[in-house]
KEMAR-444666 format. One record per residue: x, y, z of N, C-alpha, C in turn; residue in three letters. Coordinates in steps of 0.2 Angstrom, whole numbers, plus 5000, padded with zeros to 4 digits. Layout:
N
XYZXYZXYZala;...
This chain:
371
486843254379487243244373487343164373met;487343144367487443074365488143064364asn;488543044369489243034368489442974364gln;489142924364489242864360489142884352ser;488642924351488542944344489142994342arg;489343034346489843084345490543044343leu;490642994347491242954346491242924339trp;490642894338490542854331490642904326lys;490342964326490443014321491143034320thr;491543054326492243074326492643024323phe;492642964325493042914323492942894316ser;492342894313492242874306492542934302ala;492442994304492743044299493543044300leu;493743034306494543034306494842974301ile;494442924301494742864296494742884289ala;494442934287494442954280495043004279ile;495442984274496043024272495743094269asp;496043144271495843214268496343264268ser;496943244266497543304266497243354261pro;497543414262497343474257497443454250ser;496843474246496743454239496543384238phe;496443344243496143274242495643264247glu;495143314247494543304252493943274249glu;493943244243493343214240493043164244arg;493343114247492943064250492643084257leu;493043134260492843164266492243204265phe;492243244260491643284258491043244257cys;491143194253490543144252490243114258asp;490643094263490443074269490043124273ala;490343184273490043244277489343254274leu;489243254267488643264264488143214266lys;488343154267487843104269487643114276glu;488143134281487943154288487443214288gln;487543264284487043324284486443304281leu;486343264276485743244273485343204277met;485643164281485343124286485043164292ala;485243224293484943274297484443314294leu;484343304287483843344284484043414282gly;484743414281485043484279485243484272ile;485043534268485243534261486043564261gln;486343534256487043554255487143574248thr;487743614247487943634240488643634240tyr;488943614235489743614234489843654228glu;490343704229490643744224491143714220asp;491443754215491943724211492643744213asn;492743764219493443794221493943744220ala;493843674220494343624219494643634212gly;494243644207494443654200494943714200glu;494843764203495243824203495843824207arg;495943774212496543774216496943714215ile;496643674210497043604209496843554214gly;496243554217496043504221495543454218gly;495243404222494743364219494143374222asn;494043434226493443444229493343514231cys;492643534231492543604232492343614240gly;492243684241491943694248491243674248asn;491043654254490343624256489943674260leu;489343694257488943744261488343704263tyr;488043724269487443694271487043744274ser;486343734274485843784276485343754280phe;485143784286484643764290484143814292leu;483543824289483143874290482943874297pro;482843934300482643944307481943954308gly;481643944314480943954315480944014319ser;481444054321481444114324481644164319leu;481344224319481444274314482044314316ser;482644284316483244314319483844304313leu;484344344313484844344308485244274309ser;485444254304485844184304486544194307pro;486744134309487444134311487844084307leu;488444094305488844054301489344014306leu;489343944305489843904308490243864303phe;490843864305491343834300491843794303ser;492143744299492643704301492943674294ala;493543664294493843644287493943574287his;493943544280493943474279494543444278met;495143484277495743454276496143444282asp;496743404281497243394286497943404283thr;498343414288499043414286499343344285val;499943334283500243264283500743264289glu;500843204291500643134289499943114291pro;499543114286498843104287498543054283gly;498943004280498642944277498642884281his;498042854282497942794286497842814293gly;497542874295497342894301496842844305lys;496942844311496342804315496342834322arg;495742844325495742874332495642814337ala;496042824342496142774347495842804354ile;495342784357495042804363495242774369leu;495542804373495842774380495342794385ser;495542774391495242794397495142864398asp;494642884401494542964402494342994396gly;494242964390494042994384494543034381gly;495243004382495843034379495843004372phe;495943044367495943014360496543034356ile;496942984353497542994350497542954343thr;498042974339498142924333498542864336ser;498742824331499142764333499942784334ala;500042854332500742874333501142884327gly;500942854322501242864315500942914311asp;500442944313500142994309499843054314thr;499643104311499243154315498643124317ile;498243154321497543124323497043154318leu;497143214317496643254312496043284316gly;496143294323495643334327495643404324ala;496143424321496143484317496043464310asp;495343464308494843504311494243454312asp;494343394312493743344313493443354320val;493743374325493443394331492943444330ala;493043494327492543554325492043524321gly;492143484316491543464312491143414316ile;491443374320491043324324490643364329ala;490843414332490543454337489943484333ala;490043514327489443544324488943494322ile;489143434320488643384318488243364324leu;488543354330488243334336487743384338glu;487943454338487443504340486843504335ala;486943494329486343494324485943434325leu;486243374327485843314329485443334335ala;485743364340485343374346484843424345arg;484943474341484443524339483843494336leu;483943454331483443414328483043374333lys;483343344338482943304343482543344348glu;482843404349482543444354481843474351ser;481843494345481243524342481143594344gly;481643624347481543694350481643744344lys;481343804345481443854340482143874340pro;482343894334483043924333483143964328his;483644004328483844054322484144014316arg;484144044310484444014304485143994305pro;485343944302486043924303486343914296val;486943944295487343924289487943894290glu;488143844286488743814288489243814281leu;489843824283490343814277490943774279leu;491043724276491643674277492143684271phe;492643724272493143744267493643684266pro;493843684260494443644258495143684259val;495643654259496343684259496443744263ala;496143734269496243784274497043784277glu;497343724277498043724279498443754274glu;498243764268498643804263498443874263ser;498543904269498343984270497643994268tyr;497143954270496443974269496343974261gly;496643934257496543944250495843924248leu;495543874251494843864249494343914251gly;494343944257493843994259494044054255ser;494644064253494744124248494444124242ala;494244064240493844054233493144034234gln;492844044240492144034242491744074238ala;491144054237490544094234490244134240asp;490444194242490144224247489444254246tyr;489244254239488544274238488044224241ser;488244164242487844114245487744124253arg;488144164256488144174263487844234265ile;487344234269486944294271487144314278ser;487444274282487644284289488144334289ala;488144374294488644434296489044414302lys;488844364305489244344311489444264311glu;490044254313490344184312490644154318ser;490644094318491044054323491443994320tyr;492144004319492543954316492843914321thr;492743844320492943794325493643774323leu;494143804325494843794323495343824327asp;495343814334495843844338496043794343leu;496643784345496843744351496743774357gly;496643734362496543754369495843724372gly;495643744378495143714381494443754379thr;493943724379493243754377493143814381ile;492943874377492943934380493443984378gly;493943954375494444004372494244024365glu;494444084364494244104357494744164355ala;494844164348495244214346494844264342ala;494944334344494644384340495044424336asn;495744404335496144444331496644394328ala;496844394322497344354319497744394314ala;498344364312498844404308498744404301pro;499144454298499344454291499944404291thr;499944364286500544324284500744334277val;501444354277501744374271502244324269leu;502244294264502744244262503244284257ser;503844264257504344294252504844244250phe;505144264244505644224241506144274238glu;506744264239507344304236507744254231phe;507844274225508244244221508944284220thr;509444264223510044294222510444264216val;510644314212511044294206511744314206ala;512244274206512944294206513244274200gly;513844244200514244224194514644164195lys;514544114191514844044192515644054190ala;516044014194516744014192517043944195ala;517543924193517843864196518143884203his;517943844208518143854215518843844216ala;519243804212519943794213520343834209gly;520243844203520643884198520543954198phe;519843974199519744054198519144074203ala;519244064209518744084214518644154214pro;519144194212519044274212518644294206lys;518544254201518144274195517344264197asp;517244224202516544214203516144264208gly;515544264208515144304213514744254217val;514844234223514544184227513844194229his;513344174226512644184227512444164234ala;512744104236512544074243512844124248val;513444144247513744184252513344254253ala;513144284247512744344248512144334252val;511844274250511144254254511344244261ala;511844214263512044204270512144264274ala;512544314270512644374274512044414275asn;511544414270510944444271510544414277ala;510544344277510144304282510444324289ile;511044334289511344344296511144414298ala;510944454294510744524296509944524297arg;509544474295508844474296508744464303val;508244504307508144484314507644424314pro;507844364313507444304314507144304321ile;506544284321506244274328505644324329gly;505744364334505344424335505644484335thr;505744514329506044584329505744634333pro;505144634334504844684339504144644341glu;503944664347503344634350502744634345pro;502444574344501844564339502044544332gly;502744544331502944534324503444474324val;503344424320503844364319504144364312thr;504744344311505044344305505444274305cys;505444244299505744174299506044164292asn;506644134291506844104285506744034286ile;506344004281506243934281506543894276gly;506743924271507043874265507643914262met;508143874260508743904257508943844252ile;509143864246509343814241509843854236ser;510343814234510743844229511443804227gly;511743824222512343784220512243724215gly;512743714212512743654207513243604208glu;513843614211514343564212514843594218ala;515143554221515643574226516243614224asn;516343604217516943644215516743704210asn;516143724211515843784207515643834212val;515843894211515543954214514843954212ile;514343954217513643954215513444014212pro;513044014207512844074203512144094205ser;511744044209511044054211510944034218leu;510544064221510344044228509644074229cys;509144034232508444054233508344044241lys;508044094243507844104250507144114251val;506844074255506144084257505944094264gly;505444134266505244144273504544174273gly;504444194279503844234280503844284286glu;503444334286503344384291502644384293ile;502444384299501744384302501744434307arg;501144464308500944514313500244524313ala;499944544319499244564320499144634316leu;499644674315499644734311499844724304ser;499344734299499544724292500044774290his;500044834293500544884292501244864294thr;501244834300501944814303502244764298ala;501844714295502144664291502444694285val;502044744282502344784276502944824278leu;503044854283503644884286504244844286val;504044784289504644734290504844704283trp;504344694279504544664272505044714269trp;504844774269505344824266506044824269lys;506044814276506744814279507144744277lys;506744694277507144624275507344634267val;506844664263507044664256507644714255lys;507644764259508244814259508944774260ser;508844734265509444694268509744654262ile;509344624259509544574253509844614247phe;509444674246509744714240510344744242glu;510544764248511144794250511744744249glu;511544684252512144634252512244614244glu;511744614240511844594233512244644230ala;512044704231512444764228513144764230ser;513244754236513944754239514444704236ala;514144644234514544594231514544584224ala;514144634220514144634213513644574210gly;513144564215512644514213511944554212ala;511444514209510844544209510344504213thr;509744534214509244494218508544514216val;508144454215507444464213507044454219lys;506644494221506244494227505444484225ala;505144434228504444414227504144404234glu;503544434234503144424241502344414239his;502044384244501344374243500944374250his;500444414251500044414257499644354257cys;499744304261499344234261498644254264glu;498644284270498044304273498144374276ile;497644404277497644474280497344484287thr;497644524291497444524298496744554299ala;496444534304495844564306495744564314tyr;495344604316495144604323494444614324lys;494144574328493444574330493344614337thr;493044674337493044714343492744674349pro;493044684355492744644361492044664363leu;491844724360491144744362490644734356asp;490844684351490444674345489944614347ser;489444614343488944564344489144494344ser;489644464340489844394340490244384347pro;490544434350490944424356490444414362val;489944464362489444464367489044404367arg;488844384361488444324361488844264363arg;489444254361489944204364489944204371phe;490144254374490144264381489544234385glu;488944254382488344234386488244164385lys;488444134379488344064378488844024383ala;489444044384489844014388489644014395cys;489344074397489044074404488444024405glu;488044014400487443974400487743904401arg;488243884398488443814399488943804404ile;489143854407489643854413490343844412gly;490543874406491343884405491543954405val;492143964406492444024406492644054399his;492444114397492644134391493244174391ala;493744154387494444174387494544204380asn;494544264379494544294372495244324371ile;495644304366496344334365496444334358his;497044364356497244364349497644294348ser;497844284341498244224340498644244334thr;499244214333499744224327499644174322leu;499144134323498944084318498344104314gly;498344094308497844114303497244054303gly;496744074300496144024299495744054293ser;495144014292494644034287494344104289asp;494344114296494044184298494344244295gln;495044234294495344294290495044304284asn;494844254280494444274274493744294275asn;493444264280492744284281492744364283phe;493244384287493244454289493344494283ala;493744474278493744514272493144524268lys;492644484269492044484266491444514271his;491644544276491144584280490844534285gly;491144474287490844434292491244434298ile;491044464303491344474310491344404313gln;491844384317491744324320492344304325gly;492344254328492844224332493044154330leu;493644134332493844064331493844034337val;493443974338493343944344493743884345leu;494043874351494343814353493843754353ala;494043694350493643634349493943574351cys;494443574356494843514358495243484353ser;495743524351496343504347496943524350met;497443484352498043494356498643464352his;499143494352499743474349499643464342asn;499343504339499143494331499743494327val;499643474321500143464316500743424318his;500643374322501143334325500843264326ser;501243214327500943144328500843134335thr;500943194339500743194346500043224347arg;499743234342499043274342498543234346glu;498143264350497643224354497043274355phe;496443244357495843284359495543244365cys;495043274368494643244373493943234371leu;493643184372492943174370492443214374leu;492643224380492143274384492243344382asp;492843364379492843434377492443444370glu;492543394366492143394360491343404361ile;491143364366490443364368490243434371glu;490743464375490643524378490643584372gln;491043574367491043614361490343614358cys;490043554357489443544354488843574358ala;488943574364488443604369488543684368glu;489143714367489243784366488843804359leu;489043764354488743784348487943784348ile;487643724351486943724352486643784356leu;487043804361486843864365486843924360ser;487243934356487343994351486743994346leu;486543934344486043924339485343934342ile;485243914349484543924352484443994355leu;484944034355484944094358484344134355glu;483944174358483344204355483444284355glu;484044304356484144374356484444394349thr;484244454347484444474340485244474340pro;
């Protein structure tokens, strides 16, 4: 592997701002990298449909082996604070940001590993299977970009999504349903000093309900959280309105729906007892999937790990990714670790040796000659 080239690619991509819905410059730079490798690209119009300035990017590399294609994917967007990022390389290949932004290894590490694997493939001249690539936008917004992808352009039925924290060899074969919810409690305004008994305190109703919601882990494999609350107009007014937002997630889609009904019932009971009303809204952001451990993508991954000398560690995760949407479209796969650590924080870091090892793993998957 060419580590200096890998560092150059990684640091150059990190320096391009690409928060969700603003991936335009990053996508253009990625197109140039792929075209330099002789790989054709196509960009869809997902950006127009989700309010962004860029679409999902597809790339296709025909194979010289008559084998089924594999899909590799890594998303182009980052979370905030992500403006003005730069990668700092320290002794031992330790890479951080300057400390005032995220690094963006989530998911530039995955993209850089894919690009390095493709460069190495071209240099080797070895026969290989067809490769399909999808670089989605707005993954950090519950996979919004890949939800809008044009799956008629993808023929692969097996995928490897580079978007997991941990050491190389770790992979997730199952991920959760994530259900977001919002309750709007409507009470009755009144003067807090002159006529408090004339009001129906919407914030108090919401607070009583929240106190009954089993926040945290109500049962193994399920998490429930209240993340936002707002209400009231002034300190001397009984608040007539209060909004509460949160989420439920679990590896079982059914379990999420069961707990949604329980949380909804709690809010309805508290509202009814106080003479208030409540409007309940919910939306499944992503849907749970599970790739069987005896499936082809898993067996293929385990063999590739063995070939490059890393331990395959396959497990579930309570974090979602674009693979959730791939699974909905009949594409079985794994989410692979690609050297992203302490993600979504200014303490994020990665290791150059690990990104290189990830590129080696991708290359091994591409060069495998078994169906």
